[in-house]
C-alpha positions in Angstrom: 174.2 122.4 34.5 171.0 122.5 32.5 167.7 121.6 34.0 165.3 119.4 32.3 161.8 121.1 31.4 160.2 118.8 34.0 162.5 119.8 36.7 161.7 123.6 35.8 157.7 122.6 36.2 158.4 121.0 39.3 160.5 124.1 40.8 157.6 126.4 39.3 154.8 124.3 40.8 156.5 124.5 44.1 156.3 128.4 44.2 153.2 129.2 42.3 151.4 125.7 42.6 150.0 123.8 40.1 148.6 125.6 36.7 149.1 128.8 39.2 146.7 127.6 41.5 148.9 129.8 44.6 148.7 132.7 42.5 144.7 132.3 42.1 144.5 132.0 45.9 146.5 134.9 46.6 144.6 137.1 44.3 141.2 135.8 46.1 142.4 136.3 49.7 143.6 140.0 48.6 140.1 140.8 46.9 138.4 139.4 49.9 140.9 141.4 52.4 140.2 144.5 50.4 136.6 144.1 50.4 136.2 143.4 54.5 138.5 146.6 54.7 136.2 148.5 52.4 133.2 147.5 54.6 135.0 148.1 57.8 135.4 151.6 57.1 132.0 152.1 55.4 130.9 151.1 58.9 133.1 153.0 60.8 132.2 156.2 58.6 128.4 155.5 59.3 128.9 155.1 63.0 130.6 158.3 63.0 128.0 160.0 60.8 125.4 158.6 63.0 127.1 159.5 66.1 126.9 162.5 68.6 128.4 165.9 67.4 129.1 168.9 69.1 128.3 171.1 65.9 126.3 173.7 67.4 127.0 175.6 70.5 124.5 176.0 73.5 124.8 179.4 75.3 124.1 178.7 79.2 121.2 179.8 81.0 121.4 181.1 84.5 117.6 182.2 85.2 118.2 185.8 85.4 115.3 188.3 84.4 117.5 189.4 81.7 117.3 186.0 79.7 114.6 184.8 77.6 113.9 181.0 78.8 111.6 180.1 75.9 114.0 181.2 73.5 117.0 179.3 75.1 114.6 176.5 75.1 114.2 176.8 71.3 118.2 177.2 70.8 118.7 174.1 73.1 116.4 172.1 70.9 117.8 173.0 67.4 121.3 172.4 68.6 120.2 169.0 70.1 119.0 168.1 66.7 122.2 169.4 64.7 124.4 167.6 67.4 122.3 164.1 67.6 121.2 164.3 71.2 118.3 162.0 70.3 117.4 160.4 73.5 115.0 162.2 76.4 117.9 160.8 78.8 120.9 162.6 76.6 118.9 165.8 76.4 118.2 166.1 79.8 121.8 165.6 80.8 123.4 167.9 78.1 120.9 170.8 79.3 122.1 170.2 82.7 125.8 171.0 81.6 124.5 174.3 80.2 122.6 175.5 83.3 124.3 177.7 85.9 123.6 179.8 89.2 119.6 179.6 90.0 118.9 177.5 87.0 121.5 175.0 87.9 120.4 174.7 91.3 116.5 174.3 90.1 118.1 171.5 87.8 119.8 169.6 90.5 116.9 169.9 93.0 114.2 168.6 90.4 116.2 166.1 88.4 115.1 163.3 90.5 111.0 164.2 89.6 111.9 164.6 86.2 113.1 160.7 86.2 115.2 161.3 82.8 111.8 162.7 81.2 112.5 165.5 78.5 109.0 166.1 76.5 106.2 168.0 77.1 103.2 165.5 78.2 105.7 162.6 79.9 106.1 161.8 83.3 102.7 163.2 84.3 104.0 166.4 83.1 107.0 166.4 85.2 109.3 166.5 82.8 112.2 169.1 81.9 110.3 171.2 79.3 107.4 171.7 81.2 109.0 172.4 84.4 111.6 174.3 83.1 108.8 176.7 81.4 106.9 176.7 84.8 109.7 177.6 86.7 111.4 180.2 84.3 108.7 181.3 81.9 106.4 181.9 84.8 103.2 184.3 85.3 105.7 187.1 86.6 108.1 186.4 83.4 104.7 186.4 81.4 103.7 189.9 82.8 106.8 191.4 82.0 106.3 190.4 78.7 102.7 191.7 78.7 104.1 195.0 79.7 106.7 194.8 77.1 104.1 193.9 74.3 101.9 196.8 75.3 104.8 199.1 75.2 106.3 198.4 72.0 106.9 200.9 69.4 108.8 200.9 66.4 112.1 202.5 67.0 113.1 205.3 64.2 116.0 203.1 62.8 114.3 199.5 63.2 112.7 198.1 59.9 109.1 196.7 59.8 110.0 193.2 59.9 112.1 193.7 63.0 109.2 195.4 64.7 106.9 193.0 63.4 109.0 190.0 64.7 109.5 191.6 68.1 105.6 191.8 68.2 104.9 188.2 67.1 107.4 186.8 69.6 106.0 188.7 72.4 102.5 187.9 71.2 103.7 184.2 71.4 104.8 184.4 74.7 101.7 185.9 76.4 99.8 183.5 74.5 97.7 186.2 72.3 97.0 183.7 69.3 93.8 185.5 68.2 94.2 187.5 65.2 91.8 190.0 66.2 93.7 190.8 69.5 97.0 191.1 67.5 95.7 193.4 65.6 
């Protein structure tokens, strides 16, 4: 049984639409879905890149005499930038997680006073940075650093750069900024 050209056209039009319109619509739909999927993946990638990470590690700080609170704070700030802990509230919360012993007790006792403030100068100086320095880089610690500075000598196996770095670090810790005093 043979079919006429008109019958064949009717059958094909039922599958592909008049002049292939269903194929054109299908192609447009696939292009739109592909674009939407690409946009969704790009947005998800951007959100993942902008979100917080745990790339840089932070050592704990317990407030012992052997620990350097200024160095810990500098290391924490570098890690915060790397890990995208961008808000004061987040920095304060994360810092609390890296404190233990005396430092953790100090943090718990002063958290209400800090009122979610991290930065120096905020909250009438009742912020983490200034309160942390006042407690752990106090006059006793500064006197210890000053004593280390006055008795500092270059070791026989120590390079000039290593000795110079120790000297500059201690001078900064005790607040000697005058070039004449440093000499």
